[in-house]
N, CA and C atoms of all chains as a GROMACS GRO file, in nm:
protein
  642
    1MET      N    1   9.731  12.262   9.624
    1MET     CA    2   9.869  12.330   9.701
    1MET      C    3   9.876  12.477   9.583
    2THR      N    4   9.894  12.544   9.632
    2THR     CA    5   9.924  12.659   9.575
    2THR      C    6  10.061  12.692   9.548
    3SER      N    7  10.170  12.632   9.603
    3SER     CA    8  10.272  12.642   9.589
    3SER      C    9  10.364  12.501   9.629
    4ALA      N   10  10.461  12.504   9.594
    4ALA     CA   11  10.572  12.381   9.628
    4ALA      C   12  10.574  12.350   9.792
    5TYR      N   13  10.558  12.445   9.854
    5TYR     CA   14  10.583  12.487   9.970
    5TYR      C   15  10.482  12.511  10.067
    6LEU      N   16  10.356  12.418  10.006
    6LEU     CA   17  10.268  12.428  10.107
    6LEU      C   18  10.184  12.277  10.055
    7LEU      N   19  10.168  12.231  10.142
    7LEU     CA   20  10.081  12.068  10.171
    7LEU      C   21   9.976  12.089  10.211
    8ASP      N   22   9.905  12.003  10.170
    8ASP     CA   23   9.797  11.950  10.253
    8ASP      C   24   9.787  11.778  10.331
    9PRO      N   25   9.860  11.733  10.423
    9PRO     CA   26   9.910  11.641  10.467
    9PRO      C   27   9.758  11.530  10.433
   10ALA      N   28   9.646  11.565  10.498
   10ALA     CA   29   9.514  11.477  10.525
   10ALA      C   30   9.511  11.439  10.404
   11ALA      N   31   9.541  11.521  10.264
   11ALA     CA   32   9.501  11.481  10.153
   11ALA      C   33   9.525  11.375  10.088
   12ALA      N   34   9.687  11.360  10.132
   12ALA     CA   35   9.788  11.261  10.104
   12ALA      C   36   9.754  11.122  10.135
   13GLY      N   37   9.658  11.108  10.202
   13GLY     CA   38   9.694  10.950  10.280
   13GLY      C   39   9.647  10.852  10.226
   14ARG      N   40   9.668  10.740  10.225
   14ARG     CA   41   9.692  10.661  10.103
   14ARG      C   42   9.681  10.507  10.191
   15PHE      N   43   9.548  10.441  10.203
   15PHE     CA   44   9.549  10.317  10.274
   15PHE      C   45   9.588  10.190  10.184
   16SER      N   46   9.609  10.097  10.265
   16SER     CA   47   9.564   9.934  10.201
   16SER      C   48   9.502   9.869  10.283
   17ALA      N   49   9.490   9.757  10.227
   17ALA     CA   50   9.372   9.643  10.347
   17ALA      C   51   9.476   9.584  10.364
   18ASP      N   52   9.578   9.545  10.321
   18ASP     CA   53   9.712   9.477  10.330
   18ASP      C   54   9.772   9.491  10.439
   19LYS      N   55   9.796   9.599  10.505
   19LYS     CA   56   9.864   9.685  10.619
   19LYS      C   57   9.893   9.819  10.610
   20ALA      N   58   9.953   9.860  10.735
   20ALA     CA   59   9.958  10.000  10.740
   20ALA      C   60  10.089  10.067  10.621
   21THR      N   61  10.033  10.153  10.561
   21THR     CA   62  10.092  10.204  10.480
   21THR      C   63  10.193  10.358  10.499
   22LYS      N   64  10.311  10.378  10.447
   22LYS     CA   65  10.376  10.466  10.476
   22LYS      C   66  10.380  10.567  10.351
   23SER      N   67  10.439  10.693  10.320
   23SER     CA   68  10.437  10.794  10.229
   23SER      C   69  10.534  10.901  10.266
   24ASP      N   70  10.570  10.972  10.179
   24ASP     CA   71  10.679  11.072  10.188
   24ASP      C   72  10.570  11.196  10.167
   25LEU      N   73  10.594  11.312  10.263
   25LEU     CA   74  10.597  11.417  10.215
   25LEU      C   75  10.658  11.535  10.178
   26VAL      N   76  10.762  11.551  10.263
   26VAL     CA   77  10.906  11.635  10.234
   26VAL      C   78  10.989  11.569  10.276
   27ARG      N   79  11.097  11.545  10.200
   27ARG     CA   80  11.235  11.518  10.240
   27ARG      C   81  11.341  11.633  10.279
   28GLY      N   82  11.420  11.683  10.376
   28GLY     CA   83  11.498  11.789  10.344
   28GLY      C   84  11.646  11.758  10.448
   29GLU      N   85  11.710  11.798  10.456
   29GLU     CA   86  11.865  11.752  10.457
   29GLU      C   87  11.897  11.712  10.590
   30ARG      N   88  11.741  11.766  10.658
   30ARG     CA   89  11.809  11.754  10.822
   30ARG      C   90  11.672  11.686  10.882
   31LEU      N   91  11.548  11.682  10.808
   31LEU     CA   92  11.432  11.650  10.849
   31LEU      C   93  11.333  11.589  10.741
   32PHE      N   94  11.247  11.482  10.757
   32PHE     CA   95  11.178  11.438  10.714
   32PHE      C   96  11.087  11.428  10.747
   33LEU      N   97  10.959  11.446  10.633
   33LEU     CA   98  10.818  11.461  10.704
   33LEU      C   99  10.747  11.338  10.612
   34GLY      N  100  10.629  11.246  10.693
   34GLY     CA  101  10.532  11.160  10.622
   34GLY      C  102  10.421  11.129  10.669
   35LEU      N  103  10.405  11.082  10.612
   35LEU     CA  104  10.255  10.975  10.667
   35LEU      C  105  10.258  10.867  10.656
   36ASN      N  106  10.191  10.839  10.758
   36ASN     CA  107  10.172  10.702  10.833
   36ASN      C  108   9.992  10.661  10.797
   37CYS      N  109   9.940  10.572  10.799
   37CYS     CA  110   9.799  10.547  10.742
   37CYS      C  111   9.780  10.405  10.772
   38PHE      N  112   9.671  10.408  10.866
   38PHE     CA  113   9.596  10.247  10.909
   38PHE      C  114   9.466  10.249  10.928
   39GLU      N  115   9.422  10.112  10.856
   39GLU     CA  116   9.269  10.078  10.845
   39GLU      C  117   9.282  10.039  11.002
   40PRO      N  118   9.125  10.033  11.055
   40PRO     CA  119   9.149   9.988  11.234
   40PRO      C  120   9.200   9.798  11.228
   41GLY      N  121   9.276   9.801  11.337
   41GLY     CA  122   9.352   9.697  11.359
   41GLY      C  123   9.480   9.703  11.323
   42GLN      N  124   9.543   9.724  11.194
   42GLN     CA  125   9.644   9.797  11.162
   42GLN      C  126   9.774   9.813  11.235
   43SER      N  127   9.849   9.756  11.252
   43SER     CA  128   9.964   9.808  11.383
   43SER      C  129  10.117   9.829  11.311
   44GLN      N  130  10.244   9.901  11.376
   44GLN     CA  131  10.304   9.938  11.354
   44GLN      C  132  10.462   9.887  11.425
   45PRO      N  133  10.518   9.776  11.402
   45PRO     CA  134  10.600   9.666  11.529
   45PRO      C  135  10.670   9.787  11.608
   46VAL      N  136  10.705   9.734  11.742
   46VAL     CA  137  10.801   9.890  11.795
   46VAL      C  138  10.967   9.854  11.753
   47HIS      N  139  10.995   9.954  11.707
   47HIS     CA  140  11.140  10.002  11.698
   47HIS      C  141  11.157  10.076  11.733
   48ALA      N  142  11.292  10.171  11.733
   48ALA     CA  143  11.371  10.268  11.744
   48ALA      C  144  11.491  10.322  11.682
   49HIS      N  145  11.477  10.433  11.644
   49HIS     CA  146  11.582  10.514  11.547
   49HIS      C  147  11.700  10.550  11.579
   50ARG      N  148  11.827  10.504  11.591
   50ARG     CA  149  11.916  10.511  11.664
   50ARG      C  150  11.977  10.662  11.602
   51GLY      N  151  12.003  10.764  11.700
   51GLY     CA  152  12.046  10.903  11.662
   51GLY      C  153  11.934  10.963  11.631
   52ALA      N  154  11.824  10.916  11.587
   52ALA     CA  155  11.710  11.007  11.549
   52ALA      C  156  11.574  11.055  11.637
   53ASP      N  157  11.530  11.174  11.650
   53ASP     CA  158  11.424  11.189  11.688
   53ASP      C  159  11.324  11.214  11.609
   54LYS      N  160  11.191  11.128  11.704
   54LYS     CA  161  11.082  11.122  11.571
   54LYS      C  162  10.998  11.191  11.665
   55PHE      N  163  10.835  11.240  11.573
   55PHE     CA  164  10.743  11.224  11.684
   55PHE      C  165  10.638  11.217  11.571
   56TYR      N  166  10.504  11.163  11.621
   56TYR     CA  167  10.394  11.160  11.575
   56TYR      C  168  10.299  11.221  11.595
   57LEU      N  169  10.214  11.290  11.498
   57LEU     CA  170  10.116  11.378  11.528
   57LEU      C  171   9.997  11.335  11.488
   58ILE      N  172   9.830  11.296  11.534
   58ILE     CA  173   9.734  11.208  11.504
   58ILE      C  174   9.668  11.325  11.414
   59LEU      N  175   9.673  11.313  11.260
   59LEU     CA  176   9.544  11.433  11.186
   59LEU      C  177   9.422  11.348  11.222
   60SER      N  178   9.397  11.258  11.224
   60SER     CA  179   9.262  11.197  11.216
   60SER      C  180   9.268  11.026  11.312
   61GLY      N  181   9.095  10.970  11.372
   61GLY     CA  182   9.130  10.831  11.415
   61GLY      C  183   9.188  10.838  11.556
   62LYS      N  184   9.215  10.702  11.576
   62LYS     CA  185   9.256  10.694  11.698
   62LYS      C  186   9.361  10.543  11.696
   63ALA      N  187   9.449  10.591  11.741
   63ALA     CA  188   9.524  10.470  11.812
   63ALA      C  189   9.598  10.441  11.942
   64ARG      N  190   9.635  10.295  11.973
   64ARG     CA  191   9.676  10.283  12.088
   64ARG      C  192   9.852  10.247  12.069
   65MET      N  193   9.915  10.399  12.111
   65MET     CA  194  10.068  10.368  12.084
   65MET      C  195  10.152  10.325  12.211
   66ILE      N  196  10.274  10.291  12.146
   66ILE     CA  197  10.381  10.258  12.233
   66ILE      C  198  10.514  10.329  12.279
   67VAL      N  199  10.544  10.414  12.358
   67VAL     CA  200  10.692  10.478  12.360
   67VAL      C  201  10.723  10.426  12.486
   68GLY      N  202  10.850  10.381  12.464
   68GLY     CA  203  10.928  10.329  12.597
   68GLY      C  204  10.843  10.232  12.670
   69ALA      N  205  10.840  10.262  12.806
   69ALA     CA  206  10.739  10.191  12.869
   69ALA      C  207  10.579  10.219  12.904
   70GLU      N  208  10.605  10.327  12.827
   70GLU     CA  209  10.437  10.388  12.816
   70GLU      C  210  10.348  10.313  12.699
   71ARG      N  211  10.256  10.308  12.721
   71ARG     CA  212  10.122  10.305  12.634
   71ARG      C  213   9.976  10.358  12.650
   72PHE      N  214   9.946  10.408  12.555
   72PHE     CA  215   9.846  10.529  12.520
   72PHE      C  216   9.780  10.527  12.420
   73GLU      N  217   9.639  10.596  12.410
   73GLU     CA  218   9.565  10.619  12.320
   73GLU      C  219   9.607  10.740  12.269
   74ALA      N  220   9.600  10.766  12.150
   74ALA     CA  221   9.621  10.888  12.129
   74ALA      C  222   9.519  10.947  11.954
   75GLY      N  223   9.469  11.038  11.991
   75GLY     CA  224   9.408  11.096  11.908
   75GLY      C  225   9.414  11.219  11.822
   76PRO      N  226   9.297  11.268  11.741
   76PRO     CA  227   9.330  11.408  11.658
   76PRO      C  228   9.390  11.560  11.734
   77GLY      N  229   9.507  11.548  11.718
   77GLY     CA  230   9.577  11.688  11.713
   77GLY      C  231   9.660  11.626  11.844
   78GLN      N  232   9.650  11.508  11.881
   78GLN     CA  233   9.742  11.508  11.964
   78GLN      C  234   9.916  11.474  11.881
   79LEU      N  235  10.020  11.486  12.005
   79LEU     CA  236  10.142  11.517  11.956
   79LEU      C  237  10.245  11.364  12.014
   80VAL      N  238  10.290  11.294  11.997
   80VAL     CA  239  10.345  11.143  12.075
   80VAL      C  240  10.499  11.190  11.991
   81TRP      N  241  10.627  11.186  12.104
   81TRP     CA  242  10.738  11.187  12.099
   81TRP      C  243  10.820  11.101  12.147
   82ALA      N  244  10.896  11.075  12.039
   82ALA     CA  245  10.976  10.929  12.042
   82ALA      C  246  11.146  10.995  12.017
   83PRO      N  247  11.180  11.004  12.171
   83PRO     CA  248  11.339  11.047  12.096
   83PRO      C  249  11.452  10.968  12.063
   84ALA      N  250  11.505  10.980  12.066
   84ALA     CA  251  11.606  10.928  11.924
   84ALA      C  252  11.668  10.795  12.080
   85ASP      N  253  11.630  10.660  12.008
   85ASP     CA  254  11.671  10.535  12.050
   85ASP      C  255  11.554  10.512  12.162
   86VAL      N  256  11.473  10.565  12.160
   86VAL     CA  257  11.358  10.506  12.246
   86VAL      C  258  11.244  10.423  12.178
   87PRO      N  259  11.216  10.311  12.192
   87PRO     CA  260  11.167  10.183  12.139
   87PRO      C  261  10.973  10.290  12.123
   88HIS      N  262  10.922  10.292  11.990
   88HIS     CA  263  10.810  10.342  12.008
   88HIS      C  264  10.762  10.227  11.887
   89GLY      N  265  10.582  10.262  11.885
   89GLY     CA  266  10.534  10.159  11.744
   89GLY      C  267  10.392  10.183  11.780
   90VAL      N  268  10.316  10.134  11.676
   90VAL     CA  269  10.158  10.159  11.707
   90VAL      C  270  10.111  10.012  11.736
   91GLU      N  271  10.077   9.977  11.875
   91GLU     CA  272  10.007   9.863  11.894
   91GLU      C  273   9.884   9.847  11.822
   92SER      N  274   9.769   9.941  11.771
   92SER     CA  275   9.677   9.868  11.729
   92SER      C  276   9.615  10.044  11.655
   93ALA      N  277   9.570  10.058  11.503
   93ALA     CA  278   9.471  10.154  11.510
   93ALA      C  279   9.320  10.122  11.566
   94LEU      N  280   9.252  10.201  11.645
   94LEU     CA  281   9.122  10.188  11.693
   94LEU      C  282   9.008  10.209  11.558
   95GLU      N  283   9.067  10.284  11.488
   95GLU     CA  284   9.014  10.365  11.398
   95GLU      C  285   9.025  10.363  11.249
   96ARG      N  286   9.050  10.427  11.140
   96ARG     CA  287   9.082  10.467  11.044
   96ARG      C  288   9.160  10.570  11.125
   97THR      N  289   9.305  10.558  11.050
   97THR     CA  290   9.410  10.622  11.163
   97THR      C  291   9.448  10.705  11.039
   98VAL      N  292   9.490  10.869  11.058
   98VAL     CA  293   9.644  10.909  10.972
   98VAL      C  294   9.709  11.022  11.073
   99MET      N  295   9.829  10.945  11.041
   99MET     CA  296   9.904  11.031  11.131
   99MET      C  297  10.017  11.105  11.044
  100MET      N  298  10.082  11.234  11.075
  100MET     CA  299  10.187  11.299  11.019
  100MET      C  300  10.312  11.240  11.106
  101ILE      N  301  10.414  11.206  11.064
  101ILE     CA  302  10.546  11.191  11.110
  101ILE      C  303  10.643  11.278  11.079
  102GLY      N  304  10.736  11.338  11.183
  102GLY     CA  305  10.875  11.409  11.152
  102GLY      C  306  10.996  11.304  11.217
  103MET      N  307  11.098  11.278  11.145
  103MET     CA  308  11.242  11.258  11.214
  103MET      C  309  11.360  11.323  11.181
  104ALA      N  310  11.429  11.344  11.252
  104ALA     CA  311  11.537  11.425  11.233
  104ALA      C  312  11.691  11.353  11.265
  105PRO      N  313  11.768  11.331  11.217
  105PRO     CA  314  11.793  11.319  11.084
  105PRO      C  315  11.701  11.219  10.963
  106PRO      N  316  11.675  11.242  10.855
  106PRO     CA  317  11.575  11.155  10.798
  106PRO      C  318  11.633  11.033  10.772
  107PRO      N  319  11.553  10.905  10.773
  107PRO     CA  320  11.600  10.803  10.762
  107PRO      C  321  11.660  10.791  10.629
  108MET      N  322   9.698  11.503  12.938
  108MET     CA  323   9.812  11.454  12.900
  108MET      C  324   9.844  11.306  12.974
  109THR      N  325   9.857  11.200  12.878
  109THR     CA  326   9.925  11.079  13.012
  109THR      C  327   9.986  11.032  13.010
  110SER      N  328  10.076  11.088  12.976
  110SER     CA  329  10.242  11.054  12.961
  110SER      C  330  10.328  11.166  12.897
  111ALA      N  331  10.440  11.132  12.930
  111ALA     CA  332  10.522  11.229  12.921
  111ALA      C  333  10.581  11.257  12.757
  112TYR      N  334  10.545  11.139  12.690
  112TYR     CA  335  10.573  11.125  12.552
  112TYR      C  336  10.448  11.182  12.477
  113LEU      N  337  10.305  11.218  12.542
  113LEU     CA  338  10.178  11.263  12.496
  113LEU      C  339  10.152  11.379  12.517
  114LEU      N  340  10.171  11.486  12.401
  114LEU     CA  341  10.130  11.607  12.463
  114LEU      C  342  10.004  11.676  12.325
  115ASP      N  343   9.931  11.751  12.387
  115ASP     CA  344   9.801  11.835  12.322
  115ASP      C  345   9.861  11.970  12.266
  116PRO      N  346   9.891  11.997  12.150
  116PRO     CA  347   9.994  12.123  12.109
  116PRO      C  348   9.872  12.214  12.117
  117ALA      N  349   9.769  12.186  12.058
  117ALA     CA  350   9.689  12.309  12.062
  117ALA      C  351   9.651  12.336  12.176
  118ALA      N  352   9.608  12.262  12.295
  118ALA     CA  353   9.614  12.308  12.442
  118ALA      C  354   9.716  12.376  12.480
  119ALA      N  355   9.828  12.416  12.441
  119ALA     CA  356   9.963  12.446  12.520
  119ALA      C  357   9.954  12.588  12.436
  120GLY      N  358   9.866  12.654  12.322
  120GLY     CA  359   9.901  12.769  12.319
  120GLY      C  360   9.870  12.907  12.328
  121ARG      N  361   9.956  12.985  12.385
  121ARG     CA  362   9.946  13.110  12.441
  121ARG      C  363   9.942  13.253  12.400
  122PHE      N  364   9.844  13.321  12.402
  122PHE     CA  365   9.853  13.479  12.277
  122PHE      C  366   9.884  13.559  12.384
  123SER      N  367   9.934  13.668  12.281
  123SER     CA  368   9.992  13.804  12.377
  123SER      C  369   9.912  13.919  12.247
  124ALA      N  370   9.824  14.020  12.332
  124ALA     CA  371   9.818  14.084  12.256
  124ALA      C  372   9.921  14.228  12.196
  125ASP      N  373  10.031  14.173  12.262
  125ASP     CA  374  10.169  14.271  12.231
  125ASP      C  375  10.208  14.216  12.078
  126LYS      N  376  10.251  14.075  12.073
  126LYS     CA  377  10.325  14.024  11.940
  126LYS      C  378  10.315  13.910  11.981
  127ALA      N  379  10.335  13.868  11.820
  127ALA     CA  380  10.287  13.670  11.809
  127ALA      C  381  10.379  13.626  11.930
  128THR      N  382  10.332  13.497  11.973
  128THR     CA  383  10.432  13.417  12.093
  128THR      C  384  10.469  13.302  12.035
  129LYS      N  385  10.610  13.278  12.086
  129LYS     CA  386  10.655  13.155  12.084
  129LYS      C  387  10.701  13.041  12.239
  130SER      N  388  10.645  12.917  12.204
  130SER     CA  389  10.668  12.846  12.284
  130SER      C  390  10.733  12.690  12.258
  131ASP      N  391  10.806  12.648  12.343
  131ASP     CA  392  10.853  12.506  12.344
  131ASP      C  393  10.746  12.396  12.340
  132LEU      N  394  10.756  12.308  12.267
  132LEU     CA  395  10.710  12.141  12.306
  132LEU      C  396  10.803  12.051  12.325
  133VAL      N  397  10.811  12.053  12.284
  133VAL     CA  398  10.941  11.928  12.297
  133VAL      C  399  11.105  11.970  12.234
  134ARG      N  400  11.185  11.919  12.307
  134ARG     CA  401  11.356  11.994  12.250
  134ARG      C  402  11.411  11.857  12.252
  135GLY      N  403  11.465  11.771  12.156
  135GLY     CA  404  11.530  11.692  12.092
  135GLY      C  405  11.708  11.707  12.092
  136GLU      N  406  11.759  11.629  12.079
  136GLU     CA  407  11.887  11.656  12.030
  136GLU      C  408  11.906  11.694  11.910
  137ARG      N  409  11.810  11.634  11.810
  137ARG     CA  410  11.837  11.666  11.666
  137ARG      C  411  11.700  11.757  11.642
  138LEU      N  412  11.589  11.741  11.695
  138LEU     CA  413  11.452  11.800  11.655
  138LEU      C  414  11.372  11.894  11.778
  139PHE      N  415  11.323  12.025  11.688
  139PHE     CA  416  11.292  12.039  11.830
  139PHE      C  417  11.116  12.134  11.788
  140LEU      N  418  11.020  12.128  11.872
  140LEU     CA  419  10.887  12.136  11.769
  140LEU      C  420  10.865  12.208  11.943
  141GLY      N  421  10.761  12.303  11.853
  141GLY     CA  422  10.700  12.445  11.932
  141GLY      C  423  10.609  12.506  11.881
  142LEU      N  424  10.543  12.590  11.977
  142LEU     CA  425  10.409  12.674  11.883
  142LEU      C  426  10.409  12.813  11.843
  143ASN      N  427  10.382  12.864  11.747
  143ASN     CA  428  10.389  12.986  11.744
  143ASN      C  429  10.237  13.088  11.726
  144CYS      N  430  10.205  13.132  11.815
  144CYS     CA  431  10.055  13.205  11.849
  144CYS      C  432  10.021  13.355  11.817
  145PHE      N  433   9.941  13.387  11.736
  145PHE     CA  434   9.916  13.473  11.681
  145PHE      C  435   9.769  13.546  11.683
  146GLU      N  436   9.757  13.662  11.738
  146GLU     CA  437   9.671  13.723  11.756
  146GLU      C  438   9.635  13.743  11.568
  147PRO      N  439   9.509  13.835  11.539
  147PRO     CA  440   9.476  13.873  11.385
  147PRO      C  441   9.533  13.981  11.353
  148GLY      N  442   9.643  14.006  11.248
  148GLY     CA  443   9.755  14.098  11.217
  148GLY      C  444   9.870  14.094  11.253
  149GLN      N  445   9.909  14.010  11.374
  149GLN     CA  446  10.042  13.980  11.438
  149GLN      C  447  10.104  13.932  11.272
  150SER      N  448  10.232  13.912  11.326
  150SER     CA  449  10.311  13.891  11.221
  150SER      C  450  10.479  13.811  11.271
  151GLN      N  451  10.554  13.766  11.149
  151GLN     CA  452  10.673  13.728  11.208
  151GLN      C  453  10.774  13.747  11.074
  152PRO      N  454  10.824  13.824  11.099
  152PRO     CA  455  10.922  13.905  11.023
  152PRO      C  456  10.998  13.729  10.896
  153VAL      N  457  11.023  13.766  10.793
  153VAL     CA  458  11.097  13.708  10.711
  153VAL      C  459  11.257  13.693  10.779
  154HIS      N  460  11.239  13.563  10.769
  154HIS     CA  461  11.412  13.537  10.812
  154HIS      C  462  11.457  13.387  10.768
  155ALA      N  463  11.564  13.315  10.803
  155ALA     CA  464  11.639  13.223  10.747
  155ALA      C  465  11.683  13.132  10.832
  156HIS      N  466  11.692  13.012  10.866
  156HIS     CA  467  11.771  12.950  10.957
  156HIS      C  468  11.902  12.857  10.843
  157ARG      N  469  12.006  12.914  10.912
  157ARG     CA  470  12.108  12.846  10.801
  157ARG      C  471  12.119  12.689  10.856
  158GLY      N  472  12.113  12.592  10.769
  158GLY     CA  473  12.157  12.474  10.808
  158GLY      C  474  12.029  12.386  10.836
  159ALA      N  475  11.906  12.494  10.899
  159ALA     CA  476  11.801  12.408  10.977
  159ALA      C  477  11.686  12.391  10.854
  160ASP      N  478  11.624  12.282  10.832
  160ASP     CA  479  11.504  12.262  10.796
  160ASP      C  480  11.367  12.324  10.922
  161LYS      N  481  11.328  12.360  10.886
  161LYS     CA  482  11.190  12.400  10.920
  161LYS      C  483  11.045  12.325  10.841
  162PHE      N  484  10.948  12.342  10.949
  162PHE     CA  485  10.805  12.343  10.897
  162PHE      C  486  10.706  12.406  10.982
  163TYR      N  487  10.604  12.428  10.928
  163TYR     CA  488  10.492  12.509  11.007
  163TYR      C  489  10.386  12.392  10.962
  164LEU      N  490  10.270  12.354  11.085
  164LEU     CA  491  10.170  12.310  11.067
  164LEU      C  492  10.064  12.374  11.090
  165ILE      N  493   9.968  12.420  11.037
  165ILE     CA  494   9.872  12.514  11.111
  165ILE      C  495   9.747  12.455  11.153
  166LEU      N  496   9.748  12.478  11.288
  166LEU     CA  497   9.626  12.392  11.376
  166LEU      C  498   9.516  12.435  11.370
  167SER      N  499   9.530  12.604  11.389
  167SER     CA  500   9.339  12.674  11.385
  167SER      C  501   9.417  12.795  11.315
  168GLY      N  502   9.306  12.890  11.266
  168GLY     CA  503   9.324  13.007  11.224
  168GLY      C  504   9.382  12.996  11.051
  169LYS      N  505   9.384  13.112  11.014
  169LYS     CA  506   9.456  13.134  10.880
  169LYS      C  507   9.578  13.247  10.905
  170ALA      N  508   9.674  13.216  10.773
  170ALA     CA  509   9.784  13.324  10.750
  170ALA      C  510   9.830  13.349  10.639
  171ARG      N  511   9.890  13.473  10.601
  171ARG     CA  512   9.935  13.497  10.496
  171ARG      C  513  10.094  13.462  10.554
  172MET      N  514  10.179  13.338  10.451
  172MET     CA  515  10.258  13.330  10.473
  172MET      C  516  10.372  13.378  10.373
  173ILE      N  517  10.505  13.353  10.390
  173ILE     CA  518  10.616  13.363  10.275
  173ILE      C  519  10.693  13.274  10.293
  174VAL      N  520  10.743  13.220  10.202
  174VAL     CA  521  10.840  13.092  10.160
  174VAL      C  522  10.892  13.138  10.066
  175GLY      N  523  11.025  13.164  10.067
  175GLY     CA  524  11.139  13.188   9.948
  175GLY      C  525  11.022  13.360   9.858
  176ALA      N  526  11.031  13.314   9.736
  176ALA     CA  527  10.950  13.378   9.650
  176ALA      C  528  10.795  13.356   9.640
  177GLU      N  529  10.761  13.234   9.749
  177GLU     CA  530  10.601  13.252   9.746
  177GLU      C  531  10.533  13.329   9.812
  178ARG      N  532  10.454  13.352   9.820
  178ARG     CA  533  10.312  13.421   9.961
  178ARG      C  534  10.202  13.349   9.902
  179PHE      N  535  10.151  13.276  10.031
  179PHE     CA  536   9.990  13.225   9.990
  179PHE      C  537   9.950  13.281  10.130
  180GLU      N  538   9.815  13.190  10.126
  180GLU     CA  539   9.746  13.169  10.278
  180GLU      C  540   9.738  13.025  10.303
  181ALA      N  541   9.746  12.992  10.412
  181ALA     CA  542   9.751  12.872  10.487
  181ALA      C  543   9.654  12.840  10.601
  182GLY      N  544   9.633  12.735  10.597
  182GLY     CA  545   9.470  12.722  10.689
  182GLY      C  546   9.489  12.577  10.784
  183PRO      N  547   9.380  12.585  10.814
  183PRO     CA  548   9.406  12.431  10.918
  183PRO      C  549   9.417  12.312  10.831
  184GLY      N  550   9.594  12.258  10.935
  184GLY     CA  551   9.554  12.109  10.858
  184GLY      C  552   9.690  12.113  10.756
  185GLN      N  553   9.701  12.258  10.675
  185GLN     CA  554   9.792  12.237  10.596
  185GLN      C  555   9.936  12.258  10.624
  186LEU      N  556  10.070  12.229  10.576
  186LEU     CA  557  10.212  12.231  10.614
  186LEU      C  558  10.267  12.302  10.517
  187VAL      N  559  10.327  12.424  10.575
  187VAL     CA  560  10.399  12.462  10.506
  187VAL      C  561  10.578  12.444  10.540
  188TRP      N  562  10.654  12.414  10.426
  188TRP     CA  563  10.775  12.345  10.423
  188TRP      C  564  10.890  12.459  10.413
  189ALA      N  565  10.984  12.459  10.467
  189ALA     CA  566  11.090  12.619  10.453
  189ALA      C  567  11.224  12.542  10.482
  190PRO      N  568  11.267  12.476  10.391
  190PRO     CA  569  11.418  12.380  10.404
  190PRO      C  570  11.522  12.520  10.398
  191ALA      N  571  11.653  12.426  10.464
  191ALA     CA  572  11.722  12.528  10.547
  191ALA      C  573  11.798  12.642  10.435
  192ASP      N  574  11.795  12.723  10.472
  192ASP     CA  575  11.869  12.884  10.421
  192ASP      C  576  11.725  12.950  10.335
  193VAL      N  577  11.586  12.890  10.334
  193VAL     CA  578  11.532  12.980  10.230
  193VAL      C  579  11.430  13.071  10.342
  194PRO      N  580  11.438  13.186  10.291
  194PRO     CA  581  11.356  13.290  10.415
  194PRO      C  582  11.204  13.249  10.415
  195HIS      N  583  11.162  13.282  10.513
  195HIS     CA  584  11.044  13.279  10.554
  195HIS      C  585  10.981  13.335  10.650
  196GLY      N  586  10.831  13.354  10.669
  196GLY     CA  587  10.781  13.421  10.750
  196GLY      C  588  10.662  13.458  10.726
  197VAL      N  589  10.594  13.485  10.831
  197VAL     CA  590  10.417  13.506  10.826
  197VAL      C  591  10.404  13.630  10.859
  198GLU      N  592  10.366  13.688  10.701
  198GLU     CA  593  10.358  13.834  10.661
  198GLU      C  594  10.224  13.871  10.768
  199SER      N  595  10.135  13.805  10.762
  199SER     CA  596   9.989  13.850  10.880
  199SER      C  597   9.902  13.689  10.908
  200ALA      N  598   9.861  13.727  11.032
  200ALA     CA  599   9.742  13.642  11.087
  200ALA      C  600   9.595  13.726  11.011
  201LEU      N  601   9.565  13.603  10.956
  201LEU     CA  602   9.403  13.708  10.929
  201LEU      C  603   9.280  13.666  11.011
  202GLU      N  604   9.325  13.539  11.096
  202GLU     CA  605   9.238  13.509  11.255
  202GLU      C  606   9.352  13.531  11.340
  203ARG      N  607   9.294  13.449  11.459
  203ARG     CA  608   9.375  13.421  11.615
  203ARG      C  609   9.432  13.231  11.545
  204THR      N  610   9.551  13.245  11.492
  204THR     CA  611   9.623  13.142  11.462
  204THR      C  612   9.722  13.053  11.549
  205VAL      N  613   9.739  12.974  11.536
  205VAL     CA  614   9.822  12.892  11.599
  205VAL      C  615   9.900  12.752  11.534
  206MET      N  616   9.994  12.795  11.525
  206MET     CA  617  10.077  12.674  11.398
  206MET      C  618  10.191  12.573  11.504
  207MET      N  619  10.215  12.448  11.454
  207MET     CA  620  10.316  12.404  11.518
  207MET      C  621  10.438  12.415  11.473
  208ILE      N  622  10.570  12.404  11.530
  208ILE     CA  623  10.647  12.436  11.396
  208ILE      C  624  10.757  12.303  11.455
  209GLY      N  625  10.815  12.305  11.372
  209GLY     CA  626  10.915  12.190  11.389
  209GLY      C  627  11.037  12.238  11.294
  210MET      N  628  11.209  12.237  11.374
  210MET     CA  629  11.355  12.289  11.338
  210MET      C  630  11.406  12.179  11.349
  211ALA      N  631  11.463  12.105  11.247
  211ALA     CA  632  11.613  12.017  11.273
  211ALA      C  633  11.764  12.068  11.224
  212PRO      N  634  11.835  12.134  11.287
  212PRO     CA  635  11.827  12.103  11.410
  212PRO      C  636  11.809  12.191  11.493
  213PRO      N  637  11.767  12.209  11.582
  213PRO     CA  638  11.709  12.260  11.730
  213PRO      C  639  11.782  12.403  11.724
  214PRO      N  640  11.723  12.506  11.766
  214PRO     CA  641  11.788  12.669  11.731
  214PRO      C  642  11.831  12.666  11.865
   0.00000   0.00000   0.00000
């Protein structure tokens, strides 16, 4: 990192054998960015954020995701969009998986 | 794309020989995601968004970026954070470069 404004999300990922982990990257007034890290088989229960738009960007690995009535696999470089109030989650990581997430407004 | 909620940003990049391009990925009530695509040598003038947090995630290529008083090179997988009201821009793309950007609230 050469600057407070330059971050390397992939290098910040931390895993736990117990469950999926969450960590902060940056927290602004209007926008939060963080990481979700999954070992194979780990999940994130379906949930919704009232009034907050969210995305996941898969940095590495592969996971079966749920958004609304849709269920699909997402892999590296793919973006998953979960608009405000739409239920979403990670049914299962199929590999060790790192996702960058963003949420506005911050949680 | 297997779902309205699953996008492949890298596949959506469009370049112009004339100048850097911008395109929309998704536009929510609270969060906008888009792409900025640069041919080598193309730039984005330093500017600021009043009250809106912004990030760039470099998907491919390399560019010399400016945020506040900082100037640095950013490459694939690196995240550049430009908090609300802080001037930022792309001084020059050093290669053909694709950046995903997010802004909250949307422009």
